[in-house]
N, C-alpha and C positions, 0 to 999 in steps of 0.2 A: 369307554364303552357307552353306547347309547341304548336306551330302552324304549319300547313302544308298549302302550297299554291299550287293550281292546276289551270292550265289554260286550258279551254275547248273552242274551236272555237265557239261553239254554244251559249255559255253564258258568256264567258270571265273568269276573275279570280274568283276563289272560295277559301275562307279562312276557314280552319277548326281548331278547338281546338282538341287536341289529348289527350286521356286518355289511360293509360295502366293499365290493371287489372291483377293481378296475380291469377292463379287458385291454390287453396289450394291443398296440397297433390299431386302435379304434378311435374314432373321433368322439370322445366323451362317453362312450358306452360303459355302463356299470351294471353289476349284478347285486341286488339287495337280497340278503338272506336273513330270515327271521327264525330264531331258535328259542324254544321255551326257556324262560329264565329260572323256573323253579318246578318242583314236582307237581304242584297244583295246576300250573299252566300246561304241563305236558299231559296230565290226565284230562284236562279240558279239551285239548286238541284231539286226543284219542277219542273222546266221547263224540265230538263234532264229526270226526271221520266215520265213526261207526254209524251215526245217524244219517250221514250223507250217503253211505253205500247201501242203505236199506231200500 
């Protein structure tokens, strides 16, 4: 499992688990998925989304 860390001034550090999915019958096409790795990161993402939609 790989992790990515991002720091946003509004909410602090966010930690994500990364997943890479290959697309069948494509020439190297992949889908990257970032999922919050802990409750604090999930709350931070929710806060950013609330701020974004205002």
